[in-house]
C-alpha positions in Angstrom: 19.8 57.8 -291.6 18.9 57.5 -287.9 15.7 58.5 -286.2 15.1 60.5 -283.0 16.4 58.5 -280.0 18.2 56.1 -282.3 21.8 55.7 -283.5 24.2 53.5 -285.3 27.9 52.5 -285.2 30.0 51.9 -288.3 33.4 50.2 -288.2 35.6 51.4 -291.1 38.0 49.0 -292.9 41.0 50.3 -290.9 39.3 49.6 -287.6 38.2 53.2 -287.0 34.6 53.8 -285.6 32.0 56.2 -286.7 29.1 56.7 -284.3 26.0 58.1 -286.1 23.9 59.8 -283.4 20.1 60.4 -283.4 18.3 62.3 -286.1 21.4 62.1 -288.4 21.6 61.8 -292.2 25.0 60.7 -293.5 26.0 59.4 -296.9 29.1 57.3 -297.9 30.7 59.0 -300.9 33.9 56.9 -301.2 35.5 53.9 -299.6 38.4 52.9 -301.8 41.3 50.5 -301.1 44.5 51.8 -302.6 46.4 49.5 -304.9 49.7 50.3 -303.3 49.5 49.5 -299.6 47.0 48.2 -297.2 45.0 51.4 -296.6 41.7 53.1 -297.6 40.5 56.5 -298.6 37.1 57.1 -297.0 34.8 60.0 -297.6 31.4 60.7 -296.0 28.9 63.5 -296.5 27.1 64.7 -293.4 23.8 66.1 -294.5 22.2 66.7 -291.1 22.7 65.7 -287.5 25.8 64.7 -285.6 28.6 62.1 -285.6 31.2 61.1 -283.0 34.3 59.4 -284.6 37.5 57.8 -283.4 40.0 57.6 -286.3 43.0 55.3 -286.0 46.4 56.8 -286.6 48.2 56.0 -289.8 51.2 57.5 -291.6 50.8 60.6 -293.7 48.9 60.0 -296.9 47.6 56.7 -295.5 44.0 55.9 -294.7 42.6 59.5 -294.6 39.1 60.1 -293.5 37.1 63.0 -294.9 33.8 64.2 -293.5 32.1 66.8 -295.7 29.5 69.2 -294.3 27.6 71.9 -296.0 30.3 74.6 -295.4 33.3 72.7 -294.0 35.2 69.4 -294.3 37.2 67.6 -291.7 40.3 65.6 -292.8 41.9 63.3 -290.2 44.3 60.4 -289.8 44.2 59.8 -286.1 42.0 61.6 -283.6 38.7 61.6 -281.6 36.4 64.2 -283.0 32.8 65.1 -283.5 31.1 66.9 -286.4 27.6 68.2 -286.7 25.5 69.8 -289.4 23.0 72.1 -287.7 21.0 74.0 -290.3 23.5 76.0 -292.3 26.2 75.6 -289.7 28.9 73.0 -289.9 30.5 72.4 -286.5 33.8 70.6 -285.7 34.8 69.6 -282.2 38.1 67.9 -281.3 38.5 65.8 -278.2 42.1 64.9 -278.8 44.5 64.7 -281.7 44.7 67.1 -284.7 42.5 67.7 -287.7 42.3 70.0 -290.7 39.1 71.8 -291.1 38.5 73.2 -294.5 35.9 75.9 -294.7 35.6 77.0 -298.4 39.0 78.2 -299.5 40.1 78.6 -295.8 41.8 75.9 -293.8 41.9 75.8 -290.0 44.2 73.5 -288.0 42.4 72.2 -284.9 43.9 70.4 -281.9 42.4 68.6 -279.0 40.1 71.0 -277.0 39.4 73.2 -279.9 36.4 73.6 -282.3 35.2 75.7 -285.2 32.0 76.7 -287.0 31.6 77.2 -290.7 28.5 78.9 -291.9 29.5 79.9 -295.5 29.4 83.6 -294.6 32.1 84.4 -292.0 35.6 83.0 -291.8 36.0 80.0 -289.6 38.0 80.6 -286.4 39.6 78.4 -283.8 37.3 78.3 -280.7 38.4 76.8 -277.4 35.9 74.1 -276.3 34.3 74.3 -272.9 35.9 72.1 -270.3 34.4 68.7 -269.2 31.4 69.2 -266.8 31.8 68.2 -263.2 29.3 65.8 -261.7 28.1 66.7 -258.2 27.4 64.5 -255.2 26.9 61.2 -257.1 25.3 58.6 -254.8 26.6 55.0 -254.4 23.5 54.0 -256.3 20.3 55.6 -257.5 17.0 54.2 -256.1 14.4 56.2 -258.0 13.0 55.3 -261.4 14.0 58.8 -262.5 17.7 59.3 -262.3 18.8 62.9 -261.5 22.5 63.8 -261.9 23.5 67.3 -260.8 26.2 69.2 -262.6 28.4 72.1 -261.4 27.6 75.5 -262.8 29.8 76.3 -265.7 30.6 79.8 -267.2 29.7 79.9 -270.9 27.5 76.9 -270.9 24.2 77.5 -272.6 23.0 73.8 -272.1 24.3 70.3 -271.5 24.2 67.2 -273.6 23.8 63.9 -271.7 24.1 60.3 -273.1 23.8 57.0 -271.3 25.1 53.6 -272.4 25.8 50.2 -270.7 29.5 50.2 -271.9 32.2 52.8 -271.5 32.8 52.9 -275.3 29.1 54.1 -275.9 28.7 51.7 -278.8 25.0 51.5 -278.0 23.5 54.7 -276.6 20.3 53.9 -274.6 19.2 57.5 -273.7 20.2 60.9 -274.9 19.0 64.5 -274.4 19.9 68.1 -274.2 19.2 69.9 -270.9 18.9 73.6 -270.3 19.7 73.5 -266.6 22.4 71.8 -264.6 20.5 68.6 -264.0 20.6 65.6 -266.2 17.4 63.5 -266.0 17.2 60.0 -267.3 14.0 57.9 -267.2 13.0 54.3 -268.1 16.2 52.5 -267.4 16.3 49.0 -266.0 18.3 48.2 -262.9 22.0 47.9 -263.6 25.3 49.6 -264.1 25.6 52.4 -266.7 27.9 55.1 -268.1 26.9 58.7 -268.4 28.8 61.1 -270.6 28.1 64.8 -270.5 29.3 67.8 -272.5 28.6 71.5 -272.1 27.2 73.4 -275.1 28.5 77.0 -275.8 26.9 80.0 -277.5 28.1 78.7 -280.9 26.4 75.4 -280.5 29.7 73.6 -280.0 29.8 70.7 -277.5 32.8 70.8 -275.2 35.0 68.1 -273.8 33.2 65.2 -272.3 33.2 63.8 -268.8 32.3 60.1 -268.2 30.8 58.8 -265.0 29.8 55.3 -264.0 26.6 54.9 -262.0 24.4 52.2 -260.6 20.6 52.1 -260.6 18.6 49.9 -258.2 15.0 51.1 -258.2 13.1 47.8 -258.5 11.1 46.4 -257.0 9.8 49.8 -256.2 9.2 50.8 -252.6 5.5 50.6 -251.5 3.7 53.8 -250.6 2.9 53.9 -246.9 -0.7 54.2 -245.9 -2.1 56.1 -243.0 -1.0 59.1 -241.0 2.6 60.0 -240.4 4.0 60.8 -237.0 1.5 58.7 -235.2 1.3 58.9 -231.4 -0.2 56.0 -229.4 -0.7 55.3 -225.7 1.4 52.4 -224.3 -0.5 49.2 -224.7 -2.4 50.2 -227.8 -1.5 48.0 -230.8 -0.2 50.0 -233.7 -1.2 49.0 -237.2 1.2 49.4 -240.1 0.0 49.3 -243.7 1.2 50.0 -247.2 0.1 49.7 -250.9 0.6 46.5 -252.9 3.4 46.4 -255.4 2.9 44.1 -258.4 6.5 43.0 -258.8 6.9 42.2 -255.0 6.4 38.6 -253.8 6.9 39.7 -250.2 7.8 42.7 -248.0 10.5 43.5 -245.4 9.5 45.5 -242.4 11.7 47.3 -239.8 11.2 49.4 -236.7 14.1 51.2 -235.1 14.9 53.5 -232.2 17.0 55.7 -234.5 16.5 57.2 -238.0 19.6 55.4 -239.4 18.1 52.0 -238.4 21.2 50.9 -236.6 19.3 50.1 -233.4 16.4 47.9 -234.5 13.5 47.2 -232.2 11.9 44.7 -234.6 12.4 43.3 -238.0 10.2 41.0 -240.0 10.9 39.4 -243.4 8.8 37.5 -245.9 5.5 39.4 -245.1 3.0 38.4 -247.7 0.3 40.9 -246.7 0.3 44.6 -247.1 0.1 45.3 -243.3 1.9 44.3 -240.1 0.5 44.0 -236.6 2.1 42.9 -233.4 1.3 39.5 -231.9 -1.0 39.5 -228.8 1.0 40.7 -225.8 3.8 42.1 -227.9 4.2 45.8 -227.3 6.8 48.6 -227.9 8.2 50.3 -224.9 7.5 54.0 -224.3 9.7 56.2 -226.6 10.3 57.4 -230.2 10.4 54.9 -233.1 10.9 54.9 -236.8 9.6 52.4 -239.4 10.0 51.5 -243.0 9.1 48.9 -245.6 10.8 47.4 -248.7 9.5 45.3 -251.5 11.2 41.9 -252.2 11.1 40.1 -255.5 11.8 36.4 -255.5 13.8 35.1 -252.6 16.2 38.0 -251.9 15.9 40.8 -254.6 15.1 43.7 -252.3 14.3 47.1 -253.7 14.9 50.5 -252.0 13.3 51.3 -248.7 10.2 53.4 -248.4 10.1 56.7 -246.7 10.7 56.6 -243.0 7.6 57.1 -240.8 7.6 58.2 -237.1 5.8 56.5 -234.2 5.8 57.7 -230.6 4.6 55.4 -227.8 3.3 57.5 -224.9 2.8 56.7 -221.3 -0.5 55.0 -220.4 -1.9 58.2 -218.8 -1.2 60.4 -221.9 -3.9 61.2 -224.5 -2.9 60.5 -228.1 -4.3 62.6 -230.9 -7.4 61.2 -232.6 -6.8 59.6 -236.0 -8.7 60.7 -239.0 -11.5 58.3 -239.8 -12.8 57.7 -243.3 -9.6 59.1 -245.0 -7.2 57.5 -247.5 -3.8 58.9 -246.6 -0.5 57.8 -248.3 2.9 59.3 -248.7 6.2 58.6 -250.5 9.8 59.6 -250.4 11.0 62.7 -252.3 13.8 65.0 -251.2 13.3 68.0 -253.5 10.7 70.8 -253.7 8.5 69.9 -256.7 4.9 69.1 -257.6 3.4 65.7 -258.2 0.6 64.3 -260.4 -1.5 61.6 -258.7 -3.9 59.3 -260.5 -6.2 56.7 -259.1 -8.1 54.3 -261.3 -10.3 51.2 -261.1 -8.1 49.2 -263.5 -4.4 48.6 -263.9 -4.2 50.1 -267.3 -5.8 53.4 -266.0 -8.5 53.4 -268.7 -11.0 54.5 -266.1 -9.4 57.2 -264.0 -11.3 58.0 -260.9 -9.1 60.8 -259.6 -6.4 63.1 -261.1 -4.7 65.5 -258.8 -1.7 67.9 -258.8 -0.1 67.9 -255.4 2.4 70.3 -253.8 3.8 67.7 -251.3 4.7 64.0 -251.6 1.5 62.8 -249.8 -2.2 62.3 -250.5 -5.0 62.9 -248.1 -8.5 62.3 -249.5 -11.9 60.9 -248.5 -11.8 57.1 -248.6 -13.3 56.0 -251.9 -16.1 53.5 -252.2 -15.4 49.9 -251.2 -13.2 48.1 -253.8 -9.8 47.7 -255.3 -8.0 50.7 -256.7 -4.7 51.4 -258.5 -2.7 54.6 -258.3 0.5 56.0 -259.8 2.6 59.2 -259.4 4.9 61.2 -261.4 7.0 64.3 -260.6 6.5 67.8 -262.2 9.6 69.9 -262.1 9.6 73.7 -262.0 10.6 73.8 -265.7 7.6 71.7 -266.7 9.5 68.4 -267.1 7.3 65.5 -266.4 8.9 62.4 -264.9 7.8 58.9 -265.8 4.8 57.4 -264.1 5.7 55.0 -261.2 4.6 51.4 -261.6 1.0 51.1 -260.5 0.4 50.2 -256.9 -2.9 48.8 -255.5 -4.9 49.2 -252.4 -8.3 48.0 -251.2 -10.8 50.5 -249.7 -12.4 48.7 -246.8 -16.1 48.8 -245.7 -16.5 51.6 -243.2 -17.9 50.5 -239.8 
């Protein structure tokens, strides 16, 4: 029996595999080796939950595998299939190969791409499974601690099932969930390479054919939140000051200023910055024009995380008057492409046991009165339109200075 979020893999004597998914209760009824020949008869009873099995092919009458549900039994000798017991419904789903699905006195032959449901009331029928979902616009690598994978709309799909594993055989499922919309959301993964498999769920509760996608996550060390006002304008000769929050897992920071938003034409770059701010050396100035700047956290010698959001800086002629900056304000912002809300928390301790501020924001930025002198920690999480709460970001730290 497996718990929510758990799972187990059983390897049968003939080399076949039986993946027992989360919240599943299955019982072994018979595993007998036949006296004549090197093969086994194997029988399981699926009480509740779901299994995903790959049965090796053997000649007729050799090494049969039977899975008994409440109202139906699958008998196979070589196929990839899934079976579920959902309340009173016994569901069969065939990825490839052929199986016999016995529902009471009725027997239904199922082939790859077909499924059936037995409820003990109505006759079981052959039901075409939904096709494999199509993953949309997969990036080269994900750089946010919450991985979002968009799926193409699919007619007949009531929901989607997503599962994540390190290996393509999904021997050890790390994350799994059912999603009502066309976006798969995966939280709390370490950096690395993963496999995602997704299936559409139809009106009968049958999961369709699966698609498998490889993806890369590189979200750590997380990008620092940039402090201060965006789109700053300064008169030529005035020294700009760049600052950001402190990231615990960063040993240093990498800073860049460019003349273009793609950072192909760099005006300045600085590595191995130990502080959470950067200022020009005396006599070092930017020429009049438009600039863009960003910061990345670096762990160890060379493990750079994703870049922060990009900020703008315009250097004006000496005679121009730049807008006045807001005194006495704590301003910070972060990168987010979608329209969603955010929860922002600020505390005096890293474990957030003494929360000083808890806000819901409509934009990826915070603009509040500067708190009292001292060190503070803050964290952020996304709030989607459907109420889904993303994971909290790792805590970042800033120091509120004494006001002059």
